[in-house]
C-alpha positions in Angstrom: 56.8 30.7 -71.2 55.8 28.8 -74.4 52.7 27.4 -72.7 51.7 30.9 -71.4 52.2 32.4 -74.9 50.2 29.7 -76.7 47.3 30.0 -74.2 47.6 33.8 -74.3 47.3 33.9 -78.1 44.2 31.6 -78.0 42.6 33.6 -75.2 43.3 36.9 -77.0 41.2 35.8 -80.0 38.2 34.7 -77.9 34.9 36.5 -78.2 32.3 35.9 -75.4 28.8 34.7 -76.2 26.4 37.7 -76.5 24.2 36.8 -73.6 26.1 38.6 -70.8 24.4 40.4 -67.9 27.6 42.1 -66.8 30.9 43.3 -68.5 33.8 43.9 -66.2 36.4 46.4 -67.5 39.8 45.9 -65.9 41.5 49.2 -65.0 45.0 50.5 -65.5 46.7 53.9 -65.2 45.1 57.0 -66.7 46.4 60.6 -67.4 46.7 63.2 -64.7 43.9 65.2 -66.3 41.5 62.3 -65.8 41.4 61.3 -69.4 42.0 57.7 -70.3 45.4 56.5 -71.5 45.4 54.7 -74.9 45.8 51.4 -73.2 42.8 52.0 -70.8 40.7 53.6 -73.5 41.3 50.5 -75.7 39.9 48.3 -72.9 36.8 50.5 -72.4 36.1 50.8 -76.1 36.4 47.0 -76.5 33.8 46.6 -73.8 31.6 49.3 -75.3 31.8 47.7 -78.8 30.7 44.3 -77.3 28.0 46.0 -75.2 26.5 47.7 -78.3 26.8 44.6 -80.5 25.0 42.5 -77.9 22.2 45.1 -77.6 21.7 45.2 -81.4 22.0 41.4 -81.9 20.1 40.0 -78.9 18.3 43.0 -77.4 20.1 42.2 -74.1 21.6 45.1 -72.1 24.5 44.4 -69.9 25.6 46.4 -66.9 29.2 47.7 -67.2 31.5 47.2 -64.2 34.6 49.4 -64.5 37.0 48.0 -62.0 40.0 49.7 -60.4 40.9 51.6 -57.3 42.9 54.7 -56.8 46.7 54.5 -56.9 48.9 56.8 -54.8 49.7 58.9 -57.8 46.1 59.0 -59.2 43.6 61.8 -58.8 40.6 59.4 -58.6 39.8 55.7 -58.8 40.4 54.1 -62.2 36.8 53.0 -62.0 35.6 56.6 -61.7 37.8 57.7 -64.7 36.2 54.9 -66.8 32.7 55.7 -65.5 33.1 59.3 -66.7 34.3 58.2 -70.1 31.4 55.7 -70.4 28.8 58.4 -69.6 30.5 60.7 -72.2 30.0 57.9 -74.7 26.3 57.8 -74.0 26.0 55.0 -71.5 23.3 55.7 -68.9 24.8 56.0 -65.4 22.2 53.5 -64.2 23.9 50.8 -66.3 27.3 51.4 -64.8 28.3 49.8 -61.5 31.9 50.9 -60.6 34.2 48.8 -58.4 36.7 51.2 -56.9 38.7 49.3 -54.3 40.8 46.9 -56.2 44.6 47.3 -56.7 45.4 44.2 -58.8 43.7 41.8 -61.3 42.7 39.2 -58.7 41.0 41.9 -56.6 39.4 43.3 -59.8 37.7 39.9 -60.2 37.0 39.2 -56.5 35.5 42.6 -55.7 33.5 42.8 -59.0 32.1 39.3 -58.2 30.9 40.5 -54.8 29.1 43.5 -56.5 27.6 41.2 -59.2 26.5 38.6 -56.7 24.8 41.2 -54.6 23.0 42.7 -57.6 22.2 39.6 -59.7 23.4 36.2 -58.4 24.1 33.9 -61.2 24.4 36.6 -63.8 26.5 35.8 -66.9 29.8 37.8 -66.9 32.3 38.9 -69.5 35.4 40.9 -68.9 37.5 43.3 -71.1 41.2 43.9 -70.9 44.1 44.2 -73.3 44.5 41.1 -75.5 47.8 39.9 -74.0 46.2 40.0 -70.5 43.1 37.9 -71.2 44.5 34.5 -70.3 46.0 35.5 -66.9 42.9 37.5 -66.1 40.8 34.5 -66.8 42.9 32.4 -64.5 42.5 35.0 -61.7 38.7 35.1 -62.3 38.5 31.3 -61.8 40.6 31.6 -58.6 38.2 34.3 -57.4 35.3 31.9 -58.0 34.0 34.0 -61.0 32.8 32.3 -64.2 33.6 34.8 -66.9 34.5 34.9 -70.5 37.3 37.4 -71.6 37.8 39.6 -74.6 40.9 41.5 -75.6 41.5 45.0 -76.9 44.2 45.2 -79.5 47.7 46.4 -78.7 50.8 47.2 -80.9 52.3 43.9 -82.1 55.9 44.7 -81.0 54.7 45.0 -77.4 53.6 41.4 -77.2 57.0 39.7 -76.5 57.5 42.0 -73.5 53.9 41.6 -72.4 54.1 37.8 -72.5 57.2 37.8 -70.4 55.4 39.9 -67.8 52.3 37.7 -68.0 54.3 34.6 -67.6 56.1 36.1 -64.6 52.7 37.1 -63.1 51.5 33.5 -63.5 54.6 32.1 -61.9 54.5 34.5 -59.0 51.2 32.9 -57.8 52.7 29.4 -57.8 56.5 29.9 -57.5 56.9 27.1 -54.9 55.4 24.4 -57.2 57.5 25.7 -60.1 60.6 25.7 -58.0 60.0 22.1 -57.0 59.4 21.1 -60.6 62.6 22.8 -61.8 64.6 21.1 -59.0 63.1 17.7 -59.9 64.0 18.2 -63.6 67.5 19.2 -62.8 68.0 16.2 -60.5 66.5 13.8 -63.1 68.7 15.1 -66.0 71.7 15.3 -63.7 71.3 11.6 -62.7 70.6 10.7 -66.4 73.7 12.4 -67.6 75.9 10.7 -65.0 74.3 7.3 -65.9 74.9 7.8 -69.6 78.6 8.8 -69.3 
């Protein structure tokens, strides 16, 4: 937990280099009327700020990749809700490449990678998510074979402890067998050590 929190704090402060060809925006739930929740809007706005900064500083225009499928209680794919918001913010539709099949962060990265590879193999990629989620998203990107730099949208400070617990659990879920073996080995070592000392 301490390791995940430390890595998470460092990752949350990271700003990608402004030479990106693609910016993936990780989806989450939106409102029933199709408008973005504050959490999702924060992610999209963070990507938009970076997109605009990169254009003004380097003249390089990235393609935005809103990523997220349609949940059972959602009226459309998260990617489509984000696309509509981006267009309303003045982004040309030609610069938006929605990925609308994913249902989790690993799939966000894997399916977005497939779209990017088909469009521009070797393109430089950034991704935007909520700040506490950057580290785990980066881990999943690597596991999906995607080289990408993350950036985080701000969230309310008191949400961080709960978020880090969830992020740690998410990391452990992927490798629970290895962690179980390590905990068992530690328990055995310290059990033997305490018997030997007494």
